[in-house]
N, CA, C and O of each residue as an XYZ file, in Angstrom:
936
protein
N       7.393      4.909     -2.115
C       8.970      5.516     -2.319
C       9.603      4.503     -0.744
O       8.728      3.934     -0.090
N      10.894      4.390     -0.338
C      11.277      3.511      0.526
C      11.923      4.508      0.686
O      12.189      5.516      0.032
N      12.377      3.695      2.619
C      13.859      3.822      3.348
C      15.071      2.932      2.827
O      14.998      1.886      2.182
N      16.028      3.502      3.199
C      17.165      2.378      3.346
C      17.654      2.150      5.053
O      18.446      2.952      5.547
N      17.143      1.078      5.809
C      18.176      1.015      6.640
C      19.288      0.909      6.803
O      20.012      1.271      5.876
N      20.064      0.245      8.338
C      21.221      1.177      8.519
C      22.484      0.074      7.450
O      23.545      0.594      7.107
N      22.166     -1.400      7.048
C      22.633     -2.335      5.928
C      22.487     -1.747      4.512
O      23.412     -1.792      3.701
N      21.642     -1.357      4.323
C      21.576     -0.749      2.928
C      20.461     -1.173      1.800
O      20.233     -0.874      0.628
N      19.806     -2.162      2.941
C      18.312     -2.727      1.746
C      17.476     -1.755      1.870
O      17.143     -1.113      2.866
N      17.066     -1.670      0.475
C      15.870     -1.258      0.386
C      14.478     -1.930      1.146
O      14.291     -3.139      1.281
N      13.467     -0.739      1.649
C      12.943     -1.413      2.908
C      10.993     -0.948      1.810
O      11.041      0.098      1.163
N       9.897     -1.586      1.766
C       8.775     -1.574      1.281
C       7.649     -0.715      2.203
O       7.021     -1.335      3.061
N       7.450      0.496      2.037
C       6.607      1.555      2.216
C       6.144      1.239      3.341
O       6.372      1.883      4.365
N       5.209     -0.124      3.261
C       4.295     -0.442      5.011
C       5.639     -0.336      5.410
O       5.750      0.853      5.708
N       6.632     -0.835      5.574
C       7.478     -0.961      6.893
C       8.788     -0.125      7.104
O       9.784     -0.458      7.746
N       8.548      1.097      6.381
C       9.818      2.610      6.259
C       8.602      3.045      6.957
O       8.998      3.772      7.868
N       7.164      2.958      6.995
C       6.016      3.987      7.137
C       5.826      3.706      8.537
O       5.188      4.571      9.136
N       6.353      2.368      9.449
C       5.711      2.254     10.339
C       6.570      2.954     11.687
O       7.733      3.339     11.565
N       5.812      3.047     12.960
C       6.530      3.514     13.790
C       6.921      2.444     14.655
O       6.391      1.399     15.033
N       8.329      3.194     14.912
C       9.216      2.326     15.668
C       9.902      3.027     17.013
O      10.314      4.186     17.073
N       9.913      2.414     17.670
C      10.182      2.554     19.291
C      11.513      1.566     19.325
O      11.565      0.444     18.820
N      12.524      2.213     20.003
C      13.077      1.711     21.261
C      13.295      1.212     22.391
O      13.144      1.932     23.378
N      13.720     -0.199     22.546
C      13.551     -1.021     23.229
C      14.454     -1.504     23.607
O      14.502     -2.728     23.484
N      15.653     -0.773     24.273
C      16.519     -0.936     24.853
C      17.300     -1.498     23.801
O      17.515     -2.638     24.214
N      17.639     -1.431     23.125
C      18.553     -1.301     21.879
C      18.067     -2.771     20.569
O      18.800     -3.406     19.811
N      16.651     -2.848     20.782
C      15.815     -3.323     19.637
C      15.018     -2.601     19.427
O      14.383     -1.957     20.263
N      14.923     -2.581     18.425
C      13.676     -1.489     17.892
C      12.447     -2.154     17.279
O      12.713     -3.078     16.511
N      10.805     -1.800     17.510
C      10.097     -2.337     17.883
C       9.622     -1.237     16.677
O       9.581     -0.024     16.886
N       9.168     -2.049     15.003
C       7.746     -1.549     14.306
C       6.758     -2.396     14.352
O       6.603     -3.610     14.221
N       5.894     -1.137     14.647
C       4.149     -1.059     14.445
C       3.324     -1.398     13.100
O       2.252     -0.836     12.879
N       4.027     -2.606     11.967
C       3.118     -2.067     10.756
C       1.585     -2.292     11.077
O       1.039     -2.464      9.988
N       0.945     -2.342     11.776
C      -0.537     -2.900     11.368
C      -0.817     -4.178     11.008
O      -0.389     -5.192     11.561
N      -1.921     -4.080      9.586
C      -2.554     -5.533      9.506
C      -1.435     -5.141      7.481
O      -1.137     -4.165      6.792
N      -1.272     -6.582      7.446
C       0.016     -6.561      6.182
C      -0.614     -7.776      6.034
O      -1.094     -8.332      7.022
N      -0.707     -8.477      4.456
C      -0.522     -8.806      3.948
C       0.361     -9.544      4.112
O       1.384     -8.916      4.386
N       0.647    -11.616      4.062
C       1.621    -11.983      4.801
C       2.546    -12.722      3.456
O       3.248    -13.732      3.416
N       2.268    -11.965      2.690
C       3.406    -12.926      1.364
C       4.761    -11.665      1.489
O       5.987    -11.777      1.454
N       3.818    -10.458      1.649
C       5.280     -9.323      0.816
C       5.780     -8.822      2.758
O       6.897     -8.417      3.081
N       4.800     -8.986      3.555
C       5.530     -9.401      4.450
C       7.073     -9.916      5.508
O       7.991     -9.633      6.279
N       5.837    -11.493      4.182
C       7.609    -12.572      4.427
C       9.038    -12.021      3.591
O      10.205    -11.730      3.850
N       8.052    -12.094      2.346
C       9.187    -11.575      1.748
C      10.589     -9.782      2.041
O      11.759     -9.560      1.728
N       9.607     -9.076      2.695
C      10.781     -8.379      3.232
C      10.696     -8.528      4.237
O       9.932     -7.738      4.793
N      11.421     -9.646      5.185
C      11.634    -10.420      5.998
C      12.900    -10.793      5.891
O      13.756    -10.394      6.681
N      13.247    -11.907      4.525
C      13.688    -12.358      3.810
C      15.002    -11.200      3.568
O      16.187    -11.425      3.814
N      14.377     -9.816      2.975
C      15.528     -8.897      2.205
C      16.271     -8.535      3.466
O      17.497     -8.634      3.425
N      15.750     -8.166      4.479
C      15.710     -7.863      5.757
C      16.954     -8.328      5.939
O      17.911     -7.555      5.889
N      17.155    -10.056      6.245
C      17.967    -10.900      7.115
C      19.045    -10.542      5.352
O      19.972     -9.745      5.200
N      18.653    -11.132      4.713
C      19.877    -11.253      3.311
C      20.901     -9.854      3.801
O      22.033    -10.243      4.089
N      20.724     -8.375      3.942
C      20.920     -7.137      3.703
C      21.446     -7.408      4.947
O      22.606     -7.781      4.773
N      21.099     -7.402      6.380
C      22.107     -7.294      7.823
C      23.325     -7.369      7.328
O      24.002     -8.049      6.557
N      23.427     -5.830      8.488
C      25.688     -6.195      8.419
C      25.555     -5.971     10.113
O      24.562     -5.386     10.546
N      26.549     -6.441     10.985
C      26.983     -6.269     12.135
C      26.421     -4.796     12.682
O      26.407     -4.636     13.903
N      26.083     -4.007     12.053
C      25.751     -2.678     12.124
C      24.107     -1.951     12.408
O      23.625     -0.881     12.780
N      23.504     -3.796     11.800
C      22.421     -3.250     12.091
C      21.869     -3.847     13.179
O      22.496     -4.516     14.000
N      20.217     -3.516     13.204
C      19.562     -3.320     14.703
C      19.188     -4.809     14.687
O      19.460     -5.585     13.771
N      18.237     -5.244     16.322
C      18.062     -6.045     15.783
C      15.988     -5.563     16.135
O      15.586     -4.565     16.733
N      15.188     -6.600     15.554
C      14.209     -5.924     14.955
C      12.752     -6.680     15.410
O      12.615     -7.903     15.379
N      11.643     -5.688     15.856
C      10.735     -7.216     16.532
C       9.864     -6.136     15.396
O      10.108     -4.946     15.194
N       8.313     -7.372     14.472
C       8.117     -6.302     13.725
C       6.453     -7.024     14.313
O       6.110     -8.199     14.186
N       5.638     -5.880     14.963
C       4.189     -6.213     15.163
C       2.999     -6.085     13.877
O       2.859     -5.238     12.994
N       2.309     -7.202     14.182
C       1.704     -6.845     13.101
C       0.434     -8.658     12.992
O       0.562     -9.801     13.431
N      -0.637     -7.938     12.174
C      -1.510     -8.703     11.713
C      -2.027     -8.757     10.678
O      -1.900     -7.773      9.949
N      -3.113    -10.361     10.010
C      -2.661    -10.487      8.393
C      -3.754    -11.412      8.287
O      -3.819    -12.575      8.683
N      -4.751    -10.584      7.581
C      -5.658    -11.846      7.136
C      -5.579    -13.074      7.221
O      -4.479    -13.523      7.545
N      -6.725    -14.052      6.958
C      -6.619    -15.175      7.072
C      -5.071    -15.880      5.969
O      -4.573    -15.523      4.901
N      -4.854    -16.704      6.699
C      -3.640    -17.597      5.611
C      -3.635    -18.810      6.416
O      -3.779    -18.685      7.632
N      -3.429    -20.444      5.692
C      -2.654    -21.058      6.619
C      -1.122    -21.206      6.086
O      -0.892    -21.386      4.890
N      -0.359    -21.139      6.811
C       1.004    -21.360      6.616
C       2.028    -22.776      6.697
O       2.097    -23.465      7.714
N       2.588    -22.985      5.780
C       2.860    -24.243      6.098
C       4.449    -24.493      6.312
O       5.223    -24.172      5.410
N       4.923    -25.066      7.509
C       6.490    -24.623      7.120
C       7.330    -25.735      6.115
O       6.883    -26.541      5.299
N       8.956    -25.382      6.593
C       9.744    -26.056      5.394
C       9.997    -27.879      5.062
O      10.382    -28.361      3.997
N       9.599    -28.715      6.483
C       9.191    -29.925      6.607
C       7.973    -30.423      6.219
O       7.656    -31.551      5.841
N       6.948    -28.806      6.458
C       5.545    -29.530      6.314
C       4.612    -30.274      5.923
O       4.602    -30.250      4.693
N       3.548    -31.150      6.465
C       3.416    -32.111      5.401
C       1.735    -31.537      5.283
O       1.039    -31.088      6.194
N       1.414    -31.712      3.961
C       0.641    -31.070      3.282
C      -1.027    -31.683      4.198
O      -1.862    -31.088      4.879
N      -0.876    -33.109      3.752
C      -1.273    -33.328      4.679
C      -2.139    -33.515      6.175
O      -2.959    -34.343      6.572
N      -1.649    -32.572      6.637
C      -2.247    -31.403      8.292
C      -3.422    -30.992      7.391
O      -4.541    -31.477      7.558
N      -3.181    -30.192      6.541
C      -4.393    -29.414      6.419
C      -5.439    -30.328      5.613
O      -5.283    -30.901      4.535
N      -6.355    -30.294      6.315
C      -7.479    -31.606      6.635
C      -7.901    -31.444      5.205
O      -7.694    -32.283      4.328
N      -8.878    -29.601      4.945
C      -9.852    -29.317      3.588
C      -9.989    -28.124      3.494
O     -10.182    -27.080      4.117
N      -9.741    -28.839      1.939
C     -10.267    -26.737      1.502
C     -11.256    -25.955      1.907
O     -12.445    -26.255      1.804
N     -10.823    -24.917      2.386
C     -12.369    -24.046      2.815
C     -11.526    -22.666      2.402
O     -11.373    -21.986      3.417
N     -11.098    -22.217      1.552
C     -11.290    -21.035      0.535
C      -9.812    -20.318      1.247
O      -9.283    -19.361      0.682
N      -9.222    -20.910      2.555
C      -8.094    -19.933      2.995
C      -6.928    -20.541      2.210
O      -6.971    -21.736      1.920
N      -5.807    -19.719      1.823
C      -5.264    -19.760      0.678
C      -4.261    -20.254      2.031
O      -4.345    -19.866      3.196
N      -3.148    -21.398      1.340
C      -2.561    -22.345      2.195
C      -0.639    -21.444      1.519
O      -0.706    -21.311      0.297
N       0.626    -20.976      2.031
C       1.802    -20.409      1.800
C       2.278    -21.080      2.064
O       2.158    -21.351      3.259
N       3.428    -22.131      1.062
C       4.485    -22.881      1.639
C       5.968    -21.880      1.630
O       6.754    -21.527      0.751
N       5.832    -21.628      3.310
C       7.444    -21.388      3.341
C       8.735    -21.410      4.619
O       8.748    -22.237      5.530
N       9.603    -20.492      4.466
C      10.737    -21.122      4.962
C      10.680    -21.100      6.728
O      11.765    -20.963      7.294
N       9.653    -21.210      7.431
C       9.888    -21.778      8.509
C      10.301    -22.955      9.358
O      10.735    -23.860      8.645
N      10.312    -23.296     10.881
C      10.558    -24.399     10.684
C       9.046    -24.263     11.310
O       8.506    -23.197     11.607
N       8.390    -25.784     11.468
C       7.384    -26.691     11.675
C       6.204    -26.850     11.326
O       6.307    -27.227     10.159
N       5.151    -26.807     11.578
C       3.936    -27.617     10.610
C       2.924    -26.381      9.944
O       3.140    -25.264      9.473
N       2.235    -26.858     10.075
C       1.173    -25.529      9.426
C       0.883    -24.656     10.749
O       1.605    -24.874     11.722
N       0.343    -24.136     10.800
C      -0.556    -23.111     11.613
C      -1.744    -22.053     10.750
O      -1.610    -22.201      9.536
N      -2.289    -21.555     10.929
C      -3.190    -19.987     11.136
C      -2.777    -19.053     11.363
O      -2.038    -18.958     12.343
N      -3.090    -17.844     10.494
C      -2.930    -16.782     11.038
C      -4.206    -16.277     10.418
O      -4.750    -16.804      9.448
N      -4.618    -15.264     11.028
C      -6.075    -14.324     10.768
C      -5.920    -13.206     11.848
O      -5.203    -13.051     12.837
N      -7.246    -12.249     11.011
C      -7.586    -10.901     12.870
C      -7.899    -10.870     13.304
O      -9.065    -11.253     13.395
N      -6.990    -10.184     14.422
C      -7.342    -10.897     15.945
C      -6.634    -11.552     16.217
O      -7.142    -12.390     16.962
N      -4.961    -11.838     15.956
C      -3.590    -13.166     16.322
C      -3.202    -11.570     16.373
O      -3.540    -10.624     15.662
N      -2.046    -11.720     17.919
C      -1.008    -10.527     17.428
C       0.323    -11.854     16.891
O       0.276    -13.067     17.095
N       1.394    -11.059     16.185
C       1.759    -11.398     15.510
C       3.015    -10.576     15.008
O       3.092     -9.759     14.091
N       4.217    -11.157     16.108
C       5.398    -10.684     16.119
C       6.144    -11.183     15.926
O       6.410    -12.183     16.592
N       7.283    -10.570     14.402
C       8.432    -11.230     14.029
C       9.718    -11.049     14.875
O       9.912     -9.991     15.475
N      10.567    -12.045     14.922
C      11.689    -11.718     15.609
C      13.051    -12.244     15.136
O      13.521    -13.367     15.322
N      13.979    -10.436     14.012
C      15.068    -10.129     13.518
C      15.647    -10.490     14.360
O      14.968    -10.061     15.293
N      16.476    -11.011     14.803
C      17.561    -11.267     15.263
C      18.969    -11.797     15.212
O      19.374    -12.825     14.669
N      19.512    -11.047     15.768
C      20.910    -11.410     15.363
C      21.769    -12.549     16.007
O      22.960    -12.300     16.195
N      21.335    -13.636     16.322
C      22.141    -14.671     16.860
C      22.864    -14.488     17.262
O      22.848    -13.875     18.330
N      24.220    -14.980     16.559
C      25.461    -14.980     16.328
C      26.504    -13.959     17.396
O      27.361    -14.424     18.147
N      26.160    -12.390     17.227
C      26.119    -11.595     18.005
C      25.797    -11.816     18.857
O      26.786    -12.140     19.514
N      24.876    -11.892     19.482
C      24.043    -12.022     21.041
C      24.717    -13.304     21.032
O      24.663    -13.710     22.193
N      25.175    -13.938     20.486
C      25.952    -15.896     20.932
C      25.160    -16.236     21.990
O      25.278    -16.254     23.215
N      23.866    -16.645     20.752
C      22.448    -17.008     21.468
C      21.739    -18.570     20.800
O      21.446    -18.302     19.635
N      21.463    -19.670     21.018
C      21.614    -20.687     20.350
C      20.235    -20.577     20.363
O      19.484    -19.921     21.085
N      19.997    -21.449     19.296
C      18.164    -21.526     18.598
C      17.526    -22.073     20.143
O      16.440    -21.847     20.677
N      18.334    -22.626     20.447
C      16.905    -23.451     21.428
C      16.933    -22.362     22.453
O      15.972    -22.073     23.165
N      17.971    -21.845     22.474
C      17.817    -20.808     24.291
C      16.304    -19.530     23.099
O      15.093    -19.435     23.296
N      16.960    -19.008     22.282
C      16.113    -18.224     21.994
C      14.566    -18.841     22.039
O      13.762    -18.209     22.724
N      14.065    -20.123     21.301
C      13.241    -20.249     21.527
C      12.262    -20.172     22.906
O      11.242    -19.486     22.969
N      12.921    -21.236     24.274
C      12.040    -20.551     25.835
C      12.424    -19.619     25.990
O      12.476    -19.530     27.217
N      13.007    -18.174     25.318
C      13.572    -17.446     26.227
C      11.774    -16.302     25.686
O      10.994    -15.730     26.448
N      11.736    -16.413     23.906
C      10.505    -16.327     23.564
C       9.352    -16.107     24.635
O       8.762    -15.162     25.159
N       9.354    -18.374     24.699
C       8.251    -18.530     25.808
C       7.696    -18.142     26.621
O       6.479    -17.969     26.692
N       8.930    -17.824     27.800
C       9.357    -17.547     28.883
C       8.148    -15.698     28.538
O       7.152    -15.164     29.025
N       8.696    -15.558     27.931
C       8.022    -14.034     27.608
C       6.927    -13.649     27.368
O       6.536    -12.540     27.731
N       5.951    -14.784     26.472
C       5.184    -15.497     26.279
C       3.655    -15.806     27.514
O       2.475    -15.466     27.604
N       4.644    -16.640     28.256
C       4.783    -16.968     29.774
C       4.400    -15.469     30.556
O       3.367    -15.303     31.205
N       4.956    -14.923     30.446
C       5.073    -13.811     31.660
C       4.133    -12.863     30.998
O       3.429    -12.266     31.813
N       3.991    -12.654     30.150
C       3.362    -11.278     30.118
C       1.581    -11.692     30.178
O       0.779    -10.892     30.659
N       1.255    -12.717     29.752
C      -0.198    -13.442     30.300
C      -0.443    -13.885     31.629
O      -1.602    -14.181     31.918
N       0.536    -13.989     32.564
C       0.739    -14.005     33.924
C       0.217    -12.718     34.722
O      -0.380    -12.623     35.794
N       0.875    -11.314     33.369
C      -0.254    -10.056     34.103
C      -1.738     -9.974     33.485
O      -2.389     -9.048     33.967
N      -2.379    -10.711     32.563
C      -3.343    -10.529     32.266
C      -4.104    -11.912     33.472
O      -5.157    -12.437     33.113
N      -3.551    -12.285     34.610
C      -4.229    -13.686     34.767
C      -3.974    -15.028     34.464
O      -4.056    -15.851     35.375
N      -3.669    -15.392     33.298
C      -3.552    -16.489     32.886
C      -2.285    -17.089     32.831
O      -1.263    -16.722     32.251
N      -2.522    -18.094     33.544
C      -1.779    -19.288     33.713
C      -1.046    -20.027     32.347
O      -1.916    -20.589     31.683
N       0.091    -20.149     31.854
C       0.473    -20.453     31.110
C       1.788    -21.258     30.945
O       2.406    -21.199     32.009
N       2.369    -21.899     30.128
C       3.391    -22.726     30.166
C       4.681    -23.450     28.596
O       4.218    -24.035     27.617
N       5.533    -23.301     28.705
C       5.901    -23.894     27.580
C       6.610    -25.180     27.653
O       6.872    -25.697     28.739
N       7.008    -25.846     26.239
C       7.000    -27.414     26.467
C       7.894    -27.474     25.727
O       7.706    -27.055     24.585
N       9.298    -28.056     26.122
C      10.612    -28.397     25.392
C      10.277    -29.097     24.207
O      10.276    -28.489     23.137
N       9.992    -30.307     24.266
C       9.413    -31.648     22.695
C       8.403    -30.884     21.812
O       7.873    -31.302     20.782
N       8.214    -29.526     22.488
C       6.341    -29.197     21.562
C       6.269    -27.618     21.470
O       5.236    -27.039     21.804
N       7.448    -26.887     20.984
C       7.925    -25.266     21.036
C       6.048    -24.768     20.713
O       5.165    -25.243     19.999
N       6.117    -23.661     21.617
C       4.407    -22.391     21.709
C       4.494    -22.290     23.177
O       5.466    -22.285     23.932
N       3.647    -22.236     23.316
C       2.708    -21.801     25.009
C       1.464    -22.202     25.169
O       0.484    -21.600     24.732
N       1.443    -23.323     25.854
C       0.248    -23.512     26.181
C      -0.379    -23.314     27.376
O       0.368    -22.732     28.162
N      -1.913    -23.675     28.019
C      -2.641    -23.720     28.613
C      -3.158    -24.569     29.501
O      -3.331    -25.578     28.817
N      -3.538    -24.828     30.642
C      -5.140    -25.895     30.628
C      -6.083    -25.167     31.030
O      -6.150    -24.269     31.870
N      -7.530    -26.117     29.663
C      -8.762    -25.042     30.204
C      -9.681    -25.962     29.667
O      -9.667    -26.278     28.478
N     -10.207    -26.253     30.209
C     -11.846    -27.816     30.133
C     -11.212    -29.293     30.467
O     -11.471    -30.341     29.875
N     -10.480    -29.138     31.365
C      -9.530    -30.068     31.689
C      -8.416    -30.895     30.845
O      -8.008    -31.998     31.208
N      -8.040    -30.324     29.845
C      -7.037    -30.922     29.020
C      -6.348    -29.377     28.229
O      -6.967    -28.414     28.682
N      -5.778    -29.145     27.690
C      -4.314    -28.070     27.599
C      -4.677    -28.009     25.809
O      -5.055    -28.914     25.065
N      -4.427    -26.771     25.563
C      -4.765    -25.885     24.661
C      -3.730    -24.934     24.553
O      -2.981    -24.390     25.364
N      -3.969    -24.853     22.718
C      -1.944    -23.825     23.068
C      -3.139    -22.584     22.600
O      -4.333    -22.696     22.321
N      -2.170    -21.307     22.661
C      -2.729    -20.071     22.826
C      -1.669    -19.340     22.172
O      -1.846    -18.123     22.124
N      -0.343    -19.910     21.526
C       0.770    -19.111     21.116
C       1.762    -19.845     20.301
O       2.525    -20.582     20.926
N       1.881    -19.779     19.089
C       3.159    -20.497     18.165
C       4.051    -20.329     17.769
O       3.994    -19.209     17.262
N       4.971    -20.732     17.632
C       6.282    -20.048     16.971
C       7.141    -20.939     16.154
O       7.246    -22.115     16.505
N       7.593    -20.630     15.397
C       8.646    -20.659     14.104
C       9.448    -19.768     13.284
O       9.130    -18.909     12.461
N      11.038    -20.361     13.893
C      11.810    -19.360     13.452
C      12.592    -19.926     11.930
O      12.171    -20.812     11.187
N      13.860    -19.087     11.764
C      14.129    -19.356     10.227
C      15.909    -18.382     10.203
O      16.159    -17.178     10.261
N      16.671    -19.417     10.109
C      17.757    -18.748     11.377
C      18.561    -19.108      9.600
O      18.306    -20.146      8.991
N      19.341    -18.208      9.146
C      19.743    -17.641      8.197
C      20.974    -16.294      7.786
O      20.609    -15.201      7.352
N      22.188    -16.601      7.989
C      23.242    -16.020      7.812
C      23.395    -15.912      9.622
O      23.944    -14.831      9.833
N      23.172    -16.480     10.692
C      23.394    -16.432     11.701
C      22.512    -15.411     11.941
O      22.875    -14.396     12.536
N      21.245    -15.588     11.491
C      20.092    -14.201     12.161
C      19.099    -14.336     11.608
O      18.972    -14.368     10.384
N      17.927    -14.472     12.710
C      16.503    -15.235     12.701
C      15.719    -14.339     12.138
O      15.993    -13.144     12.249
N      14.643    -14.754     11.460
C      13.058    -14.200     11.642
C      12.518    -15.338     11.064
O      12.978    -16.383     10.606
N      10.849    -14.603     11.284
C       9.988    -15.570     11.038
C       9.231    -14.827     12.917
O       9.326    -13.732     13.471
N       8.685    -15.882     13.214
C       8.488    -15.959     14.931
C       6.830    -16.423     15.741
O       6.482    -17.604     15.753
N       6.131    -15.543     16.238
C       5.694    -15.786     17.058
C       4.083    -15.165     17.009
O       3.791    -13.985     17.207
N       3.337    -16.028     16.765
C       1.373    -16.017     16.957
C       0.853    -16.175     18.023
O       0.782    -17.276     18.570
N       0.288    -14.845     18.621
C      -0.574    -15.538     19.862
C      -2.056    -15.237     19.686
O      -2.505    -14.109     19.485
N      -2.799    -16.392     19.785
C      -4.155    -15.639     19.772
C      -4.682    -14.986     20.528
O      -4.467    -15.353     21.683
N      -5.636    -13.699     20.383
C      -5.994    -13.103     20.848
C      -7.585    -12.862     21.057
O      -8.195    -13.216     22.065
N      -7.867    -12.536     20.504
C      -9.753    -12.463     20.015
C     -10.094    -12.378     18.460
O     -10.373    -11.400     17.766
N      -9.981    -13.709     18.151
C      -9.915    -14.149     17.352
C     -11.488    -15.729     16.816
O     -12.176    -16.387     17.596
N     -11.474    -15.756     15.622
C     -12.504    -16.056     14.642
C     -11.315    -17.644     15.138
O     -10.158    -17.721     14.725
N     -11.898    -18.610     15.961
C     -10.828    -20.069     15.846
C     -11.253    -21.070     15.269
O     -10.917    -22.206     15.604
N     -12.115    -20.796     14.243
C     -13.240    -22.072     13.393
C     -11.665    -22.423     12.648
O     -11.035    -23.466     12.823
N     -11.233    -21.242     11.773
C     -10.286    -22.442     10.928
C      -9.887    -23.105     11.191
O     -10.138    -24.101     10.513
N      -8.778    -23.352     12.498
C      -7.944    -23.850     12.936
C      -8.331    -25.945     12.495
O      -7.551    -26.846     12.184
N     -10.304    -25.934     12.751
C     -10.551    -27.320     12.754
C     -10.317    -27.973     11.288
O     -10.321    -29.159     10.959
N     -10.097    -26.719     10.463
C      -9.369    -27.134      9.201
C      -8.150    -27.998      9.222
O      -7.954    -28.746      8.264
N      -7.359    -27.968     10.165
C      -6.373    -28.272     10.160
C      -5.627    -28.956     11.528
O      -6.154    -28.894     12.639
N      -3.945    -29.806     11.204
C      -3.336    -30.190     12.565
C      -2.562    -29.409     12.888
O      -1.337    -29.506     12.806
N      -3.479    -28.125     13.488
C      -2.347    -26.903     14.410
C      -1.202    -27.630     14.985
O      -1.086    -28.416     15.925
N      -0.007    -26.877     13.708
C       1.654    -27.543     14.139
C       1.742    -28.397     13.891
O       2.921    -28.747     13.917
N       0.788    -29.461     13.464
C       1.087    -30.931     13.048
C       0.477    -31.951     13.483
O       0.389    -33.074     12.985
N      -0.339    -31.151     15.308
C      -0.632    -32.478     16.078
C      -2.270    -32.604     15.502
O      -2.943    -31.636     15.148
N      -2.664    -33.840     15.500
C      -3.822    -33.873     15.487
C      -4.754    -33.899     16.244
O      -4.620    -34.915     16.925
N      -5.967    -33.167     16.637
C      -6.452    -32.871     18.148
C      -6.211    -31.965     18.245
O      -7.294    -31.380     18.268
N      -5.180    -31.006     18.371
C      -4.617    -30.278     19.543
C      -5.706    -28.983     19.872
O      -6.304    -28.348     19.003
N      -5.755    -28.874     20.602
C      -7.239    -27.876     20.837
C      -6.920    -26.630     21.362
O      -6.362    -26.592     22.459
N      -7.177    -25.613     20.772
C      -6.334    -23.782     20.641
C      -6.811    -22.694     21.696
O      -7.875    -22.931     22.270
N      -6.446    -22.067     21.864
C      -7.085    -21.576     22.781
C      -7.569    -20.430     22.264
O      -7.942    -20.449     21.091
N      -7.690    -18.755     23.320
C      -7.106    -17.213     23.118
C      -7.519    -16.461     24.198
O      -8.381    -16.797     25.010
N      -6.756    -15.228     24.188
C      -6.867    -14.372     25.002
C      -8.553    -13.970     26.175
O      -8.728    -13.824     27.384
N      -9.557    -13.929     24.800
C     -10.434    -13.371     24.848
C     -11.645    -14.814     25.907
O     -12.624    -14.567     26.612
N     -11.142    -15.924     25.651
C     -11.331    -16.769     26.326
C     -11.897    -17.096     27.410
O     -12.834    -17.869     27.613
N     -10.770    -15.945     28.693
C     -10.040    -16.293     29.423
C     -11.090    -14.456     30.209
O     -10.715    -14.030     31.301
N     -11.998    -13.875     29.613
C     -12.391    -12.953     29.481
C     -11.338    -11.484     29.653
O     -11.400    -10.470     30.347
N     -10.801    -11.781     29.071
C      -9.633    -10.578     28.668
C     -10.130     -9.647     27.810
O     -10.564    -10.161     26.779
N     -10.254     -8.054     27.881
C     -11.004     -7.686     26.414
C      -9.711     -6.978     25.612
O      -9.338     -5.938     26.154
N      -9.231     -7.228     24.840
C      -7.780     -6.786     24.692
C      -8.004     -7.425     23.161
O      -8.494     -8.538     22.971
N      -7.545     -6.501     22.081
C      -7.365     -6.287     20.110
C      -6.230     -7.093     20.017
O      -5.870     -7.602     21.078
N      -5.533     -7.354     18.955
C      -4.166     -7.687     18.320
C      -2.922     -6.800     18.743
O      -1.900     -7.235     19.275
N      -3.198     -5.415     18.398
C      -2.322     -4.439     18.495
C      -2.008     -4.305     19.857
O      -0.878     -4.222     20.337
N      -3.495     -4.284     20.672
C      -2.912     -4.050     21.747
C      -2.063     -4.816     22.504
O      -1.179     -4.329     23.207
N      -2.379     -6.497     22.352
C      -1.045     -7.345     22.646
C       0.107     -7.047     22.293
O       1.179     -7.030     22.897
N      -0.133     -6.855     21.451
C       1.040     -6.709     20.499
C       2.162     -6.207     21.597
O       2.995     -6.709     22.353
N       1.643     -4.836     21.197
C       2.165     -3.609     21.877
C       3.470     -4.148     23.466
O       4.646     -4.100     23.829
N       1.766     -4.726     23.953
C       2.074     -5.289     25.326
C       3.631     -6.232     25.496
O       4.733     -6.085     26.025
N       3.233     -6.779     25.058
C       4.432     -8.159     24.601
C       5.673     -8.033     24.445
O       6.590     -8.727     24.884
N       5.691     -6.590     23.431
C       7.019     -6.989     22.894
C       8.098     -6.047     23.620
O       8.835     -5.397     22.880
N       8.234     -5.935     24.869
C       8.896     -5.370     25.852
C       9.210     -6.200     26.475
O      10.216     -5.921     27.127
N       8.733     -7.438     26.671
C       8.695     -8.657     27.632
C       9.737     -9.483     26.508
O      10.753    -10.163     26.656
N       9.137     -9.162     25.622
C      10.316    -10.449     24.830
C      11.669     -9.603     24.269
O      12.600    -10.133     23.662
N      11.561     -8.083     24.631
C      12.590     -7.270     24.044
C      13.712     -7.488     26.230
O      14.910     -7.624     26.479
N      13.088     -7.446     26.708
C      13.576     -7.928     27.614
C      14.168     -9.047     27.995
O      15.047     -8.959     28.853
N      13.838    -10.272     27.474
C      14.171    -11.589     27.620
C      15.588    -11.569     26.618
O      16.747    -11.824     26.945
N      15.163    -11.259     25.588
C      16.612    -11.615     24.577
C      17.798    -10.871     24.744
O      18.912    -11.349     24.529
N      17.491     -9.135     25.308
C      17.991     -8.341     25.697
C      19.345     -8.986     27.265
O      20.547     -8.774     27.427
N      18.643     -9.525     27.819
C      18.952     -9.745     29.607
C      20.385    -11.644     28.721
O      21.360    -12.123     29.300
N      19.966    -11.960     27.713
C      20.789    -13.485     27.359
C      21.656    -12.211     26.527
O      22.781    -12.699     26.643
N      21.890    -10.854     25.736
C      22.700    -11.031     25.563
C      24.032     -9.970     26.403
O      25.141     -9.559     26.061
N      23.226     -9.857     27.560
C      24.607     -9.211     28.036
C      24.475    -10.036     29.294
O      24.404     -9.426     30.361
N      24.446    -11.011     29.289
C      24.584    -12.492     30.524
C      26.326    -12.747     29.807
O      27.167    -13.040     30.656
N      26.743    -12.659     28.584
C      27.251    -13.180     28.172
C      28.776    -13.057     27.110
O      29.287    -14.076     26.643
């Protein structure tokens, strides 16, 4: 059975059945673990059907192991086959890995209604992650030339969160992936985000005991506040 959102588009059962929380005018849906491709197709359908009355949403989920390769992604950044599927998708960016223990939050947001530019949205997503990580005692930062969130670790730099967006019909989908408590080994078989040798890390490496679902639930209000502040500022 499916339900219909405000825009009138049918939703798959795992979306319609999700627990929904109002975060200051943005709805957060807790989806649990979802297969990557059905979730991606559901985002496309939501974006295609939304109208001026459709509320912005955050989808909180976690995926089984999968590599995703962005629109301009080059296959050579997948260094070797290891049995994990590679899915070519319609977001920006190169290749990244999703797997259990990673908090994924998809940002389905009307940029035209918010009068919000893509770069500003990216910066605000990064700022939300940085602010949330600070509450865990983790010092992090964004990089304008390389979207994502980074930390200093073992004398160098490591990426703790990746992001990639698709803007269609003036609205965004795809979003953010934060490494929380996962097996990082699959990152060794790719150039993460297209950068050879880029180190990756996770929240658990800082002694914080948190699972992906709890991390996403904590992070979602930070994202909602950042995006809502921008909307009311103009």
